[in-house]
C-alpha positions, 0 to 999 in steps of 0.5 A: 193703280186701283188697290183692293181694300176689304176693310169696308165690306160686309162680313158675309162678303169678307168671309167669301174673300177669305175662303181658300177653296174659291177662285177669284171669279167665284168670290166676285160673283158670290160677293155681288150676289150677297150685296144684291140680296142685301139691298133687296131685303132692305128694300122690302123691309122699307116697303113693308114698314113705310111703303103703304099707309105711311108713305101715302100720308107723307105724300098727302101732307106734302102735296097739300102744303106745297103750291109748287110740287117738286119730286126728288127721286133716289135722293139718298143723303141729299135732301133738297129743300121744298122737294119731296125727297124719296128713295128706294129705302127709308121713310118714303120708299118709291121704286122708280122702276114701277108705277109712281104713287101720284095722281095724273098732272099732279107734279110741277118738277121732277129731279133725279141724279145719277140713277137712271143709268142703273135701270134696264132699258124697259124700265127706264122707258116706263119710268119716263112715261110715268113722269110725263103722266104725273107732270102738269102741263108745262112741267119740268123733268131734270135727269142727270147722268154720269159722263162716261168720257170724264170717268174714263179719262180719270180711271185711265189717267195718271192723277192718283188723287182723282182715282182714289176719290172715285174709289172712295165714292163708289165703295160708299155708294155702290158695293162697299167692296173693292174693284179690280180695274178701270173697267170694273168701275165703268161697268158699275157706274152704268149697271150697278147691281140689277138683277138682269146683270146678275142673271147675265154674269152668273151663267158666263161664269159657268160657261 
């Protein structure tokens, strides 16, 4: 059983869920919209502060000081030694859905984990093309994605400790809010909060 817990969500989301004038479906959509806008504002802030001169300086410092050049895209809290660790937010923001700020055949190895499943198909194809552009001949790209089979086995299984572990992980890394069912987890594991998902779900609510 997956239990709703509003203790970790943001104040605007909490106010939405406490409203007596909205049904649960509308609350869910508005809560996701608030989360989406908040993430995009943080992304724009990082791009504004770090995304130009500072980012270029950090990249150049890494390139010039490493013989073997390794990129870790969307690193989050996991900082790999001897890698250039980037993220959508923070001190080295790189949007992997756009052009990568590296020269042709400049990188030896590219690594990203549990990220590309959140990209729209056309953005993923563009990302792969950009990776091939910046990789040296004989370079390596390592892409890790979640196993839908293993997730489903846990979420529809009876081991409550594993379900609780997933619930905690998802709340910390995705929405900072609660979930209704195993199908909700599986959907978020694959699509998260990209704008195309929102553009699909909002008209559905008004159907």
